GUFIVEX-288079 format. One line per 3 residues: number of its first residue (from 0); their letters; for each residue x, y, z of N, C-alpha, C. Coordinates in Angstrom, 2 decimals, padded with zeros to 5 digits. Example, Ala and Ser with C-alpha at 12.3 -4.5 7.8 and 13.67 -1.06 7.14 Angstrom:
2
0	as	013.19:-005.69:007.80:012.30:-004.50:007.80:013.20:-003.30:007.80; 012.85:-002.25:007.08:013.67:-001.06:007.14:012.90:000.03:007.87
// end
This chain:
108
0	mmk	000.84:-001.18:000.01:000.00:000.02:000.01:000.87:001.25:000.01; 000.52:002.22:-000.84:001.31:003.43:-000.95:001.05:004.36:000.24; 002.12:004.98:000.76:001.99:005.93:001.84:001.26:007.20:001.39
3	hnv	000.53:007.81:002.32:-000.20:009.03:002.01:000.64:010.24:002.43; 000.51:011.34:001.63:001.14:012.57:002.04:000.22:013.27:003.05; 000.63:014.42:003.55:-000.14:015.14:004.61:-001.54:015.47:004.11
6	aqk	-001.67:015.99:002.90:-002.98:016.36:002.38:-003.91:015.13:002.27; -003.35:014.04:001.78:-004.13:012.82:001.68:-004.59:012.28:003.05; -003.70:012.40:004.06:-004.04:011.95:005.39:-005.21:012.81:005.94
9	lik	-005.14:014.11:005.69:-006.22:015.00:006.18:-007.53:014.68:005.49; -007.47:014.49:004.21:-008.70:014.14:003.44:-009.28:012.84:003.95; -008.42:011.84:004.12:-008.88:010.52:004.60:-009.55:010.61:005.95
12	qhl	-008.96:011.42:006.88:-009.52:011.57:008.23:-010.86:012.33:008.25; -011.09:013.18:007.25:-012.27:014.04:007.26:-013.29:013.67:006.17; -013.06:012.60:005.47:-013.94:012.18:004.39:-015.32:011.73:004.92
15	isg	-016.37:012.34:004.44:-017.73:011.90:004.87:-018.54:011.35:003.74; -018.16:011.63:002.47:-018.85:011.03:001.34:-017.89:011.01:000.11; -018.16:010.03:-000.72:-017.35:009.88:-001.94:-016.15:009.00:-001.69
18	nmk	-015.35:008.83:-002.73:-014.14:008.02:-002.66:-012.92:008.94:-002.88; -011.85:008.65:-002.16:-010.67:009.44:-002.26:-009.87:009.07:-003.52; -010.43:009.47:-004.66:-009.77:009.18:-005.97:-009.73:010.49:-006.75
21	pgq	-008.59:010.77:-007.39:-008.44:012.01:-008.16:-009.59:012.19:-009.18; -010.12:013.37:-009.25:-011.17:013.68:-010.22:-012.60:013.39:-009.72; -012.73:012.79:-008.57:-014.06:012.48:-008.03:-014.46:013.49:-006.94
24	eig	-015.73:013.84:-006.94:-016.23:014.77:-005.93:-016.34:014.06:-004.60; -015.99:014.77:-003.53:-016.03:014.20:-002.21:-016.67:015.22:-001.23; -017.11:014.73:-000.09:-017.58:015.58:000.99:-016.62:015.47:002.17
27	lki	-016.32:016.60:002.78:-015.38:016.63:003.89:-016.01:017.28:005.10; -015.64:016.79:006.28:-015.98:017.46:007.54:-014.95:018.54:007.77; -015.40:019.78:007.87:-014.51:020.90:008.10:-014.55:021.20:009.60
30	dqt	-013.40:021.10:010.25:-013.39:021.29:011.72:-012.83:022.63:012.14; -012.06:023.30:011.30:-011.51:024.59:011.63:-011.50:025.49:010.38; -011.76:026.81:010.60:-011.65:027.74:009.49:-010.94:029.02:009.98
33	ltq	-010.35:029.71:009.02:-009.69:030.98:009.27:-010.03:031.91:008.13; -010.54:033.06:008.45:-010.73:034.10:007.42:-010.02:035.38:007.91; -009.75:036.25:006.99:-009.17:037.54:007.34:-010.02:038.64:006.66
36	dat	-009.76:039.86:007.02:-010.67:040.95:006.64:-010.79:041.15:005.12; -009.81:040.83:004.35:-009.89:041.04:002.90:-010.89:040.04:002.27; -011.07:038.86:002.89:-011.99:037.86:002.33:-013.17:037.58:003.24
39	gtm	-013.04:037.90:004.51:-014.06:037.53:005.51:-015.43:038.18:005.27; -015.44:039.41:004.76:-016.73:040.09:004.53:-017.57:039.30:003.57; -016.98:038.79:002.49:-017.73:037.98:001.52:-018.18:036.66:002.15
42	vml	-017.33:036.08:002.97:-017.70:034.82:003.64:-018.92:035.03:004.51; -018.91:036.09:005.33:-020.02:036.35:006.22:-021.32:036.66:005.46; -021.21:037.39:004.35:-022.38:037.62:003.50:-022.91:036.32:002.91
45	ele	-022.04:035.40:002.53:-022.47:034.10:002.01:-023.14:033.27:003.07; -022.61:033.29:004.33:-023.28:032.57:005.43:-024.67:033.09:005.64; -024.82:034.43:005.60:-026.16:035.03:005.73:-027.07:034.56:004.57
48	amg	-026.57:034.62:003.35:-027.35:034.26:002.17:-027.80:032.78:002.22; -026.96:031.91:002.85:-027.30:030.50:002.97:-028.26:030.24:004.14; -028.51:031.23:004.97:-029.39:031.05:006.10:-028.74:030.32:007.26
51	idr	-027.43:030.39:007.38:-026.71:029.74:008.47:-026.94:030.52:009.76; -027.28:029.85:010.85:-027.45:030.50:012.13:-026.14:030.58:012.91; -025.44:029.44:012.98:-024.15:029.39:013.70:-023.25:028.40:012.94
54	vkt	-021.98:028.66:012.96:-021.04:027.70:012.35:-020.99:026.46:013.21; -020.68:025.35:012.61:-020.64:024.06:013.35:-019.23:023.50:013.43; -018.27:024.34:013.21:-016.87:023.92:013.30:-016.43:023.86:014.74
57	eas	-015.35:023.15:015.00:-014.77:023.12:016.34:-014.16:024.46:016.67; -013.56:025.12:015.70:-012.93:026.42:015.89:-012.94:027.22:014.58; -013.43:028.46:014.64:-013.39:029.33:013.51:-012.97:030.70:013.98
60	aqy	-012.09:031.34:013.21:-011.54:032.64:013.62:-011.60:033.59:012.42; -011.88:034.85:012.75:-011.89:035.97:011.77:-010.83:036.96:012.24; -009.77:037.11:011.45:-008.74:038.07:011.80:-008.93:039.37:011.01
63	vdh	-008.64:040.50:011.66:-008.65:041.79:010.99:-007.18:042.23:011.01; -006.47:041.93:009.92:-005.04:042.21:009.86:-004.53:042.63:008.49; -005.41:042.78:007.50:-004.97:043.14:006.18:-005.37:044.58:005.78
66	nli	-006.68:044.85:005.81:-007.16:046.17:005.40:-007.22:047.13:006.57; -006.09:047.58:007.01:-006.04:048.42:008.20:-005.84:049.91:007.84; -005.16:050.22:006.76:-004.92:051.59:006.38:-006.17:052.10:005.67
69	qed	-006.79:053.11:006.28:-008.08:053.59:005.76:-007.99:054.99:005.24; -008.41:055.20:003.97:-008.51:056.51:003.42:-009.96:056.99:003.41; -010.84:056.11:003.70:-012.28:056.47:003.76:-012.95:055.56:004.82
72	yrn	-014.23:055.49:004.80:-015.02:054.78:005.80:-015.18:053.27:005.50; -014.85:052.81:004.30:-015.25:051.46:003.87:-014.59:050.35:004.70; -013.29:050.45:004.99:-012.64:049.40:005.78:-013.22:049.38:007.18
75	add	-013.40:050.56:007.74:-013.99:050.65:009.13:-015.41:050.02:009.14; -016.18:050.28:008.12:-017.52:049.70:008.05:-017.44:048.19:007.92; -016.51:047.70:007.09:-016.33:046.24:006.96:-015.94:045.62:008.28
78	hlf	-015.07:046.28:009.05:-014.64:045.73:010.33:-015.78:045.69:011.31; -016.65:046.71:011.34:-017.83:046.67:012.17:-018.77:045.53:011.78; -018.96:045.37:010.50:-019.78:044.29:009.99:-019.21:042.92:010.42
81	lrs	-017.89:042.77:010.26:-017.25:041.51:010.63:-017.43:041.22:012.14; -017.27:042.24:012.93:-017.45:042.06:014.39:-018.85:041.56:014.71; -019.87:042.21:014.13:-021.25:041.81:014.40:-021.56:040.40:013.82
84	atr	-021.03:040.13:012.64:-021.29:038.85:012.01:-020.64:037.71:012.79; -019.46:037.92:013.31:-018.79:036.84:014.08:-019.57:036.55:015.36; -020.15:037.54:015.96:-021.00:037.31:017.15:-022.18:036.47:016.78
87	kfg	-022.81:036.81:015.66:-024.01:036.11:015.21:-023.69:034.61:014.89; -022.58:034.40:014.22:-022.26:033.02:013.75:-021.43:032.21:014.69; -020.99:032.79:015.82:-020.18:032.05:016.80:-018.74:031.88:016.38
90	iyy	-018.20:032.89:015.76:-016.82:032.86:015.24:-015.94:033.76:016.13; -014.76:033.33:016.47:-013.82:034.13:017.25:-013.39:035.34:016.41; -013.42:036.54:016.99:-013.03:037.77:016.29:-011.73:038.29:016.89
93	srp	-010.70:038.39:016.01:-009.42:038.91:016.41:-009.29:040.34:015.90; -009.35:041.29:016.78:-009.41:042.70:016.42:-008.12:043.23:015.78; -008.20:044.36:015.09:-006.98:044.96:014.51:-005.92:045.17:015.61
96	gng	-004.68:044.94:015.26:-003.57:045.13:016.19:-003.30:043.91:017.01; -004.05:042.86:016.85:-003.92:041.64:017.62:-002.84:040.71:017.06; -002.38:040.99:015.87:-001.38:040.13:015.22:-001.79:039.78:013.83
99	vsi	-001.01:038.91:013.23:-001.24:038.49:011.86:-001.83:037.08:011.86; -002.82:036.81:011.01:-003.43:035.52:010.96:-002.43:034.46:010.48; -002.45:033.34:011.19:-001.61:032.20:010.85:-002.55:031.01:010.80
102	pft	-002.49:030.24:009.74:-003.41:029.07:009.64:-003.26:028.13:010.82; -004.37:027.52:011.20:-004.39:026.50:012.25:-003.57:025.33:011.77; -003.06:024.55:012.70:-002.32:023.37:012.32:-003.16:022.12:012.64
105	cns	-002.82:021.07:012.02:-003.54:019.80:012.15:-002.81:018.95:013.25; -003.56:018.21:013.96:-003.00:017.29:015.00:-002.84:015.91:014.45; -002.24:015.78:013.28:-002.05:014.43:012.64:-000.62:013.96:012.80
// end
């Protein structure tokens, strides 16, 4: 049997539907997520559009560490939206100045 690389091990551990074969669609259990302010606004809007009440992950975090230099009100408005959306969806909010987002690691 061929050894699996890290990505294959993660997929195998989180596979909930389908077969782990290249080119085939699969379903995965997502246990952790990380978003940052440049992409998080769209993610939160999509969660709202899908009618999601709360995330079901073990850990989800929203970092505000990219769009910090503001020449107008838009970044500040996005940050306020992200703060309120994370409360609604049960996501950890890391405020500006808290540091830079670093992806979670796997315990494999």
